[in-house]
C-alpha positions as CSV (number, residue, x, y, z in Angstrom):
1,M,-0.1,31.8,-26.2
2,E,1.2,29.5,-29.1
3,T,4.6,28.8,-28.3
4,R,4.0,28.6,-24.6
5,M,2.2,25.9,-25.1
6,T,5.0,24.5,-27.1
7,M,6.6,24.4,-24.4
8,L,5.2,23.4,-22.2
9,E,4.0,20.5,-23.8
10,T,7.5,19.6,-24.8
11,R,8.1,19.8,-20.8
12,F,5.5,17.2,-20.4
13,D,6.6,15.1,-23.0
14,T,10.0,14.9,-21.5
15,I,8.6,14.5,-17.9
16,L,6.0,12.1,-19.0
17,P,8.6,8.8,-19.5
18,T,10.0,8.9,-16.0
19,L,7.8,8.9,-14.0
20,A,6.5,5.4,-12.1
21,T,3.6,4.0,-13.2
22,K,1.2,1.8,-11.1
23,E,3.3,-1.5,-12.4
24,D,6.6,0.2,-11.2
25,L,5.6,1.3,-7.4
26,K,3.8,-3.1,-7.0
27,S,7.2,-4.0,-8.2
28,V,9.0,-1.0,-6.1
29,E,6.6,-2.5,-3.0
30,L,6.9,-5.9,-3.5
31,K,10.7,-5.8,-3.1
32,L,10.4,-3.8,-0.2
33,T,8.5,-6.1,1.6
34,S,10.9,-9.3,0.3
35,M,13.6,-7.5,1.4
36,E,11.4,-6.3,5.1
37,L,11.0,-9.9,5.1
38,K,14.5,-10.8,4.9
39,L,15.2,-8.6,7.7
40,T,13.1,-9.0,10.5
41,T,14.1,-13.4,10.1
42,T,17.8,-12.1,10.7
43,I,17.6,-10.0,12.7
44,H,15.3,-12.0,15.0
45,H,17.9,-15.1,14.3
46,E,21.8,-12.6,15.3
47,I,19.0,-12.1,18.6
48,N,18.0,-15.6,19.4
49,S,21.6,-16.0,19.3
50,C,23.6,-13.9,21.4
51,T,20.9,-14.6,23.7
52,W,21.8,-17.6,23.9
53,K,25.5,-17.3,24.2
54,M,24.9,-14.7,27.1
55,I,22.5,-17.6,29.1
56,S,25.7,-19.7,28.8
57,W,28.2,-17.3,30.0
58,M,26.4,-16.4,33.2
59,T,26.4,-19.6,33.8
60,V,29.6,-20.3,33.5
61,V,30.5,-17.0,35.4
62,V,27.9,-18.2,38.5
63,G,29.5,-21.6,38.3
64,M,33.1,-20.5,38.7
65,A,31.7,-17.7,41.4
66,F,29.9,-21.5,43.1
67,T,33.3,-23.0,43.0
68,G,35.6,-20.4,44.3
69,V,32.9,-19.6,46.7
70,F,32.8,-23.2,48.2
71,Y,36.3,-23.3,48.1
72,V,36.8,-20.6,50.1
73,A,34.7,-21.9,52.7
74,R,35.6,-25.6,52.2
75,Y,39.3,-25.1,52.0
76,L,41.0,-22.2,53.5
77,P,41.1,-21.5,57.4
78,A,39.1,-19.4,58.6
């Protein structure tokens, strides 16, 4: 019985220092919250940038299509 207790105490003494404390968990939580905020901001910025690029391209394409239809209707004989 004494050897089993000694073995368990040794096992606990080697495991307990490696476990996280409340302060460790709080630090990790703050880091994750900060990373989440940065990532969310970056994603919103990229989506906004892509949206405006797509609006610009579609405006150009529709303008060119309108110009082509106008040219065909105005200058080509029927």
